[in-house]
Structures are given as structure tokens and as C-alpha cells.
N, C-alpha and C positions, 0 to 999 in steps of 0.2 A: 580494805573494802572497796576503795576507788578503783584499784587495779582489777578487782573481780568484776565490777560493773562494766568497766571498759572492755574486758575480754568478753563478757556476755554480749555487749552491743556488737562487737566485731564478729562474733560467731553468728549472731542473728542476721547481720548484714550479708555476710558471706552466704549463708544459707538462702536468703532472699534473692541474692544475685544468681545463685544456681538455679532457682526455681524460674526466675525470669529468663535465664539463658535456655532453659529446657523448653519453655513456652514460646519464646521469640528468639530463634537462632540468629546469630550475628549475620549481617549482610556480608556476603563474601566479597562484595565490591570494595568494602573499605580496606580489605587486606591487600588488594591488588591495584589500588588506585595509582601508586607510583610506577607500576609496571606497564599499565595500559594507557597512561596519560603522561607525557613528558616530552622531551626533546631528544631526537635521535641524531647523533653525529654521523656525518657522511665522510668516512676516512678516504674514499676513492679519489678526492680531489687531489691532483698531482702538485708536487712542490714547484712545478713550472709556473704556477700562478701566484708566486710570491711577488711582492712589491718590486718592480724593476728598479735597478740602481739609477738614481738620478731623476726618477719620475715623482713629481710632487702631487698631482692630482689624480684621483680615481674617477673615471667617467662612467655614469650610469646613463643608459638609454631606455626609457619607458615607452613601450609600444602599445598604444590604445587603438584596438580594432573595433569594428562594428559589433554590436550586441545581437543576440538572436531575437527574432520577432516572436509574438505569442503563438504564431502558427507553427513554429519550429518545435514546440513542446508536444511530447507524446507520452502516453502512459504504458508502463510494463507491469506485468504480474507474474509471479512464479507459480500461480495456482491455475488449474484447469477446472472446468465445471464439475468433473467427477470428484475431484479432491474436495471441492467446497461442499457438496452435498454429503459426502461420506464422513468428513471430519468436522464439519460445522465450523470451519475456521473463519476468522474475520477477514473478509476480502480486502477491506480498506487498508488493513495493516500491512498487506503484502503488495500494495501498488506503489510504484515509483514513477514519478513524473519528471522527465528528462529531456534535454535538447537532442534532437535527431535531425541533422541537416540532410537535405536530399543532395544529389550530385551536383546540381547547378549552383547552389549556395556554398557547398563545400569548395568547389573550385574557385569561386570569388574570394572566399576567406583565405584559401591557400595562396592565391596571387598576392593578396595584400600582406599576408604573413611573410612570404619569401622576399618581397620588396622591402618591407620594414626591417627585417633582420639583416638583409644584404647592405642597406643603407646605413643602419646603425653601426655595424662592425667595419664596413668599408670606409665610407666617406666621413662618418661622424667619429670614428676611432673609439667606440665604446669599449670599456673593459668587461662590463657586466650589462647584460640586456635582460629585461623583464617584460613579459607580455601579459595583458589583462586576462582575468578569468574567462573561460569559454572562448579564448582566442586561439587555442590550439586546433588546427584544422582537423576535422574528423568527417566521416561520411557514413551515415546510417549506424551511428553509435560506436564506430571503431576508428582508431587513428590511422591517418595515412601513413603507409610505410614510407612513402617518398619524403614526407615531412620529418620523420625520424632520421632518415639518411642525410637529408639536407641540413638539419640542425647539427648533427654530429660532424659533418664536414666543416661547416662554418665555424664551429667551436675549436676544431683542430687547426683550421687554417689561420684563424686570427688569435689563437691562444686566449680565448675568452670563455666566459661562462654565459649560458643562455637559460634563463628561468622561463620556460616555453608556455606560460599560461596553463590552462587546463581544459578539459572537455568532459562530457558525460559519457562514461564507458558503459555501453549496454551489456557488456559481458559480466561486469562485476557489480554494476549499479552504483559505482563510486563516482564522485567528481574528482578526476585524476589529473595531475599535472606531471611534467617532466623537467629535469635539469640536465643539460648537456654541458660537457666540459672536455678539454683535451685529454686523451688517454690512449696509451698504447694497447691496452687490453681490449680486444674487439668484443669479448663476451660482455664487459661492463658497458660498452657503448651500444650493444645491440638494441636496447630499448630505453636508454637514458635511466636517470635515477628518479623513481617516482615519489610523489607526495600526494596526499589526499585531503579533501575538505572534510571537516568534522561536524558541521552544522548545516542543516537544510534551510534554504531560504524560502520558506512556505508562504510569506506574505510580501513578496517583492512585486512591485508594480507601480503604476502612476495613473493619475486621472487624466483622461483624454475625452474631452467633450462631455464631461460630467460622469463618464463611466470609469470604473476602476479596472484597469487591465492587470491581471495577475499571471505571473509566470508559474507559480505554484510548484517550485522545485522541491521534489521529494527524492532524496538520495539514501543509499544505504551508507552506513558508517564502519570503517575498518574496525576490527576488534582492538588493534593497537592505535590509540589516539595519540600520535606523536608528531610533533612538528620537526621538520627537517632542518638540520644545521650543517653548514659547510664553511670552510675557510678559503678566501681568495683575495689576492693582492693586499694582504695584511689585515683584512677585515674578517670578522666572524659574522656570518649572515644566517638568519633563520628565515623560514618561509611558512606562512599560513595563508589560507584562502578566504577572502572576503568576510563573511559574517563570523568566521572564527575570531575576528578582532573583538566582537562583542561577547564572546564566551569567556568567562572569568578564568576557567581552568586552563584553557588554551593559552591565553595571554600571560597568566601567572606563571606557567611553566617556562616561559621565555624570560620574563622579568626577573625571576628569582635567580637566574644565572648571572645577572649583572655584567661583570666585566668579560664574561664568556660570550656575549652577544653584542655586536656593534650596531648592526643594521637589521631591521625586520622588513622584509618584502611581503607585501599583501597584494597579489593579483585579485582583482575585484570586478564585479558586474552588478553594481548596485546604484539605485536611485538616491539612496540616503547619503548624499555627499557630505552634507554639513555634519551629520551625526558621525560618520566615519572619520572626518577630519578632526572633530572634537576628541574622539577616542584616541586617535593617533597622537595628538598632542600630549594627552595624558600619559600614554604608554611611553612616549619618547622621554618624558621627564622621569618616569619611574625606572626606566632601564638602567642608567640613562644612556641615550644614543639616538639613533635615526630610525624613523618609520616611513617607509615608501608605500604609498597606495597607488596602484596602477589599474585605473578604471577604464571602462569602455569608452569609445570615441563619441563625442558630442560636438557638434559645430559651435564655433565661437566660444568654447569653454576650455579651460585648463583642467582636465580631468585626471591627470596623474600628478601627485604632489609628493613633496619630501619635507618631513618635519624633523628638525634636529634639536634635541634636548627640550628645554622648556621655553624656546623662543616664541615670542608673540606671533610672528608672521611665518608663513611657509617660506622655504628657501626659494630664491629666484631661479627661474629656469634659464639655463645658458643658451639653449638654441631650441627651435621648434621646426620640425620638418613635416609637411603634408604628404600623405601617401596618395598616389594618383587615384582618380575616380572616386573621391570621398571615401576611400577604403579605411582611413584612420589617420593618426598623427603620431609623431615621434617627439617626446620631450627628453631634452638632455640636461643632466645635472652634473656638476663637478664638485667633488669634495677634496679639499686640501688635506692630505693624509695626516701630516704632522700636527696641524692645528686641530683637527678632529680628535686625535688621540690625546693631545694635551687638554682640551676642553672636557673630554670624558673623564680623565683623571681628576681634574678639579671638581667636577660635579660629584663624583664618587667620594671624594674626601669631604665635601661639604654635606653630603647626604648620609655618609657613614654606610653601615650595612642594614639600615632600616628604611624601607620604602613601603608604599601602599598603592592599592588599586581600589577604586570605588569606595575609599575610605576604610578598606580592610587591609590588615597587615599581610605582606607577602614574605614567607620564610625564604631567606637567601641561602642558596646551596653552599655548602662548605667548599672551599677552594682548593683544599689539598686533595690530591689524587683525582682531580676533576679532569676528565678526558677532554673537555672543551678548551682547556687551557694549555694543552700540550702543543708543541710546535708541530 
């Protein structure tokens, strides 16, 4: 009799579930979450960027350039008046607010960018360079071709990696950045390796004389929400942009890989320095590893920071170099490779394979057949 009652309950439950499924179809997003949100490995980075024999330290150079002014923001829309009236579409939903430099400001940013990259790779001998968000020179919503050629040549000349910040691309409405590295394949080098921001900074601003100045960035989001990952100088590095750090899904996708990611680079252009640093410290503990925030230039402030593991304080800056004409500042950080790897192993052994963000557990990816762990 008990079995009959149990079978009856199961049948009723299955029937009810079928009825609910017919009335409320499953959200297709739930089936494709792993495909559209994750970490994308960049296999094009050549083996020439392996850790050189005898080299102990890996040098990072973080270039903080000037941020856009409120006057540099313009609005774009894909609708014309005829479409609005004919289809009754929501015009606000189709508007994008983005930075668009005029030729004069673009040339100023270009000069600071070229000086900073040349100094970082030449005199400061950096292995990896990272520029802040919206620090990639562009004019009227399109990247300077000369910047792409310049960055490619410098990466090849110094056998280095350049995470070249980002810019607002008027062609795609994305916040797009590029990574440049030495490579013999000219087709790969033609435009660098792109990455994209996944969250709009709709409330960015500060109070000036009692008034709140808003940049109101509204960007389009790529259909594939994936953070870029590459290996260089023995380190596995992922890149996300600014407020992506505050997005649980974006950060969790990096954290869950654990030993597959050593350093997280975050080109940024944010006033929320304290909040960003607090989150960076949390993420560096959860990985465990390093989190580098490369923010825009501000006088008399250290705007680019490096957090390693769960240390109380930020890592000390090795050197600081000012870019001429108040164009920005270069912050240099050195990591002892062997000590970093040793501490990472110790942290992993103490944490095991269970970690959390915001008090929520993060599922750790299985390490077998993991492309991020392959040499």
C-alpha cells in the first residue's frame, strides 16, 4: 500500500511539473550560461614569453593616463525617427553613451600613451605593461591605426606583453581593449587580441562644488561574456575591465579556475577606489593569487595597485615615473616568481578546493583536461 501511495505521488508530481513547464517555459539562458559566460584562453601567446633562465623577478608596469572629461561623452542610437514612429520602439533602450575624443584630445592621449609604453619597456625594462581603461588612444570612436602598429612593434621589439587599456568603439558600441604580444603571424598582429567590458558604469561620477558629475557610460555587451586569459613569463593572467570586478559571475568565472589563474589585471577608470581595492583584496584571497587595478591618473595619489593573496596591505611600488606635461604616471611592481608560486601552493593547500565570494560558494573547475593548465 505504501508503494502505491508513493507511486501515485510521483505521478502527480510529474504531471504537475509538465503542466508548469507548458505554462512557464524554461529560461534558455540557464542552459547556455556556461557557454556565454566564462574565461576564454588565448593560445596565440608564443612560447618565447616563457620565464627566461636565470630571471627571478617579473616586472609589471602600470600606466595611468588621464581620464575623459564629462564633455567627451556623446550619445549614439541605432534608431532613426521613422523607425521610432513605425515600430513604437523604446528609444532609451537603444541609446548608448560613450567617450568620443576630438582630434586635439586624441593627439594628447596618443603622445602620453606612446611615451609611457616606450619608457616602461625601454628604461624600466617591464615584462608586462597594462594601461588603464579608456587609455587606449582613439579618435571619433575608432582606434588609431598608428597606435596598433606602434604597440605591435614595441611588443615584438622588447618581447613583452602590452595590455593596452580600452576605448569606446563607436562601430560596435563595445568598451574594447587590446592585448599585444610578439608573434610572427602578421594576421594575428593586425589588430591585437581584443577583450570587452561586460558591465556599464551608469553611475560613475563625483561631487564637484556640490554637483554630481555623471559620465553615464552605457555600452553594448558582447553575446559571449568571457574574460580573456593568457600565459606569459610563467604566469597565467586573466583580464577584466573596471566594474566587471563587482559582477559576481565575471569574477567567479576567474576564481573557480584557481591554479589556472595567477594574476587578474583590471584596467579601470573609476572614482570608487576604496571599494575597488576592498574587492580586489577579497578576490586575491579567493583565487588565491594577485589582483592588479590600473586606474586613471590623479595627482599625488597611487592610483594603480597590486594585491597579493590575503595580505593586509597593498604591495609596495618599486618605482614611479611621471609622464611629461601631467600626462600620467607609471607604477612599477616586481614579483619574485619562485616565491609567488610557493606562496600560491601553500594558500591552495590551506584553503583546499572550497572558496567563496560575497559569502557564496564558488564551484571549482575540475583540473583534469583543463586547457588552462596545459603548457
